[in-house]
N, C-alpha and C positions, 0 to 999 in steps of 0.2 A: 745766544739763542741757538738751539740745535737746528739741524737742517730740517728735521721732520716738523718742527714748530714753524719754521719759515715757509715750508710748503703749505701748511694749513693757513697761514696768514695770506699767502698768495691766492689760495682758493677763496678765502673770504673777500679779498680785494676784487676778484673777478665777479663774485656774487653781488657785491655792493655796486660796482659799476654797471653790471647788467641790469640789476633791478632799478637803478636810477634811470637808465635809458627806457626801460619798460614803463616806469612811472610817467615819463615825459610823453611817451607814445599814447598812453591811456588818456592823458589830458588833451593831446591833440586830436585823438579820435572823438572824444566827447565834444570837443569844440566843432569839429566838422559835422557831427550829427546835428548839433544845434543850428547849423547853417543850412540844413536841408529844408526843402519846402514843406515837408510833412511835420517838421518840428514846431512845437508851441513856443519856441524861443527860450532863452536862458532865464534862470530864476533871478529875482532881484538881487543886485549886488554881485552878480557873476562877472568875472573877467578871466581871460585866458591866462594872464600872468598869475593870478591868484590860484587858478586851478592847477597850473604847473607846479607852483610852490607847494601846494597841499599834497599833490600826488608824489612829488619828489621827497617831501618830508616823510610821508607814509612809507615810501620805498626805502629810504635811508634807515628809518627806525626799524622797519621790518627786516632789512638786510643785516643790520648790526646785531639785532637780537636773535632773529631766526637763523641767519647765516652762521653766527657763532655757535648757536645751539646745534645746528647740523654738523658743522665741521669739527668742533672741539668736544662735543658730547655724544650725539647720536652715532656718528660714524666711528667713534672709539668704543663706546659702551656696547653697541650692537653689531660690531663688525663680524662676529661669529654667528649672528642670527640670520635666519632666512630673510630674503629681501621683502617678502610679504609682511613679516613681523615688523621690520623696520619701517615699511611704508605706513602701517597702521599707527605706529608710535609718532611718526612725523605728521601724519594727517591730523591726529587728535591734538597734538601740541600746537601746530600752526593754526588750526581752527580757533583755538583759544586766543592766540596772538592776533589774528585777523579780527575777531569779534571785539577784542579790547581796543585795538586801533580804531575800528569803526565807531565805537561808542564815544571815544575821545574826540574824533574828528566831527562827529555829529553834534556834539555839545559845543565844540569850539568854533568850527568854521565851515561845516559841510552838512547842512541840515537835510539835503536830499537823500532820503532813506533808500529810494529805488536805485539811485546811482551808486550808493555805498554797497548795496547788495550785489549789484552787477560787478563792481570792482572787487568785492570779496571773492566772488566766483573766479574772476580772472586770476587773482593772486593765489587762490587755492591751486589752480592749474600750474601757475608759475612755480609754486613750492614743490609740487609733485614732480615737475620736469627737472627742477634743480637737484632734488634728491636722486632722481634716476640717473642724471648725468654724473653726479658724484660717485654713484655706485659703478657706473660704466667705467669711469676714470680709474677707480680702484681696481676693477677687474683687469683692465689692460696694463696697469702700472703707470707710475708717475710720468706724465708728459706724452705717453704713447697715443692716447686717445686724441689729444689736441693735435699731435703731428699727423694723425690719420685725417682729421677734419681739415687741416690746412693743406694736406697733400704734400707734405714736406718730402716724403720718400716715395711719391708716386713714380718718379723717375729715380732709379737706383743711384746711390752716391757712394763714393769711396771715403771712408773715414778711418782714422787711427783710433783704436780702442784697446783697452786693457780688459782681460777676462780672468775670472777666477772660477774654476770648477770645484765646488765644495761638496764633498761626498761623506755620507754617514758611515762610520765604521761598523762592521759586523751587522749590517742591516738584515742579512738573511737569517741569522740566528735570533735577532731581536724579533723579526716577524714571526718566526716559528714559536717563540716563547709567548708572545702577546696574542697571537691570533690576528686575523685580517682586520676586524673592526677596531680593536684596540690599537693595533699598529698604525692604522690610518689616523686615529686620534692622536697618537704619539707624534706622527709626522706633522700633523696640523699644528700641534702645540710648538713643535721645534721650529717650523717655518715661521710661525707667528712671532716667536721669541727672538729670532735672529734678524727680524725686519728692521728694528730701530737701529742697531749698530751698522747695518748696511746703509740705511738712509743717512745716518749721521756722518758717514764717511763718503758721502756723495755717490754711492753705488746705485745701480739700477738692477732690479731683479729681472733678468731676461726671461728665464723659464725654470720651472720645476720639472725634473725628469726622474720620476720615481723617488729614490732616496738621495737625489743629487739636485743641487740648486746652482744655476749658472748666473754669475753676477758680472755686470759690465760697467766700465767707467769710460767717460770721455777722457781722452788721453791726459789732458792738462789737469783734470780733477783728480785722476788716479795717482799721478806722480807728486802732486802737491802734498808736501809733508808726509810723503809715503802713505797716503790714505788707503791705497789698495791693500797694503800689507797690514796697516793698523787695523783695518776692518776685520781681518781674521782673528786677531788677538782680542779685539773688543768683543767679538762673538764668543770667544773662549771665556772671557771674563764674565759675560752675561750668563753663559751656561753654568759657570761656577757659582754664581749668585743664586741660580735657580736649581741647584743640585737637590735640595730637600724636596722641592716640588715634584721633580721627576721620579725620585726614589719613592716618594709616598704614593704617587699615582700609578707608576708603571714598574717600580722596582728596578729601573734601569736609568743610568745617567748617560746621555748621548756624548760621544766623542766623534771627531771628524778629522778629515785631512783635506788638503787643497793643492791644486796646481795652478800656476799663474804664468801668463804670457801676454805679449802685446804685439800689435801689428795692424796692417791695413785689412779692413773687411769691407764687403759691399753691403750697404744697408738699403733695404727696399721693401715695398709692400708686396705681399703675395696673397693669392686666394680670391675667389669670387663670392661664394656664399658666406665664407668666414674669412675676413680680411685680417691680416696681422702684419707687423713690421718685423722682419727677420734679419739676422746677420749671416753672411756666408763667406767662406774663405778658409784657407789652410790654418789660420790662427786658432780657430775653434778646435779643429782636430788635433793640433799640436798641444794645446792646453789640456785636452782630455788625456793625451798620452803622457804628459808630464805628471798629471794627477795620479795616474795609474802606477807611477814609480814610487809614490810615497810609502806604500807598504813594503816594497822591496828594500828601500833604503832606510826604513823605519824612521821616517821624518813626518812632521806635521804639515809643513809647507815646503814645496819645491817650486822655484821660479826659474825662468830662463835667465841666463846671464845678460841677454839683450835687454830685458826689462829692468833687472837690478841696477845696471850701470846708468839707466836713465832716471832712477829715483833720486829725489832730493835726499839729503843726509838721513840715513836710517835711524839715527839717534839711539833709541833703546833696543833696536833690533840687531841681532847678530847674523852674519852671513857666513856660510860654510861651503867652500868649493867642493862640489861632487865630481868634478872632472867633466870630460866630454863623453856624452852618452849617446848611443844609437837608439832612437825611439822606435817602438814597434811600428812597422809599416812605413818607415822613413828611410831614405837612402843616405842622407847626410847625418853626421853626428851633431849634437848640440850641447854646448856647455851649460851646465845646470848649477843652481845655487840653492842650498837648503837655508831656510830662514827660521830664526827662533828669537826668543826674548833674552836679552842680556840679564845676567844674574844681578 
């Protein structure tokens, strides 16, 4: 199972558990309403246990069907569409699911049409909130939104991370050739197409900066089977497979270079009106400087020797010692290694 598939199943698991809890809460709320002095009392054959079972069953069926539809279809098929377009598609689809479940429950064990209508409205709101949260999670990046909710980095923490600065080659000439709008579409396609190789190698997309994407790994994830290095060449393979697509759409096939480094960074929340989780530290600046040397040395990937010596066996990757280089803006020299695929 690929990492992106496991992430989707993790999202589905959260939806199922959350909706089951909501189902129980609906049953308890209905029960408390029936106990109020203004209530006419429960319908014949009603019991709290049966109400909980019915609501949990509805929640489970809805979560498995609807949650799978959201995670595996809607958010894949319509990921490039406006949020409003996606919301309409989700609303229509789930309205049909809610109506179907309501008819089944009414026929089997839940004849109170008014309560079914009320629950249908509640679940419509739940569905809308679920889709909104999925989109927010997608906007922030995997795990970032949940970390903001938990306040994990409300107090800054030091963590060891691996970074890759991946930069598009000849971006200025490409932009001049394509024009602003078509160049934006080109970048959008490029960033979308490199996402799966990044996720499959346990990378996190930290930020897009113009024609550059910054990728981060938790230290142990990055060195495991040299996934931080493998990520670059998986992206390269992905672009090779999509060569015809780019040539037919844009007349250009993207190539790129990358710099890599590891070290301690401070991870913390910043901002008031717009909150985000950011990395700060010399590691990022150094990685950027390393990437800038790729053109000078005519290499696809250059990494610090500090990172390369920590990697698990490089297997199919070859390492070429570039010597000790003084990086721009740095006092100390740094040993650097060029990485490539073995023949």
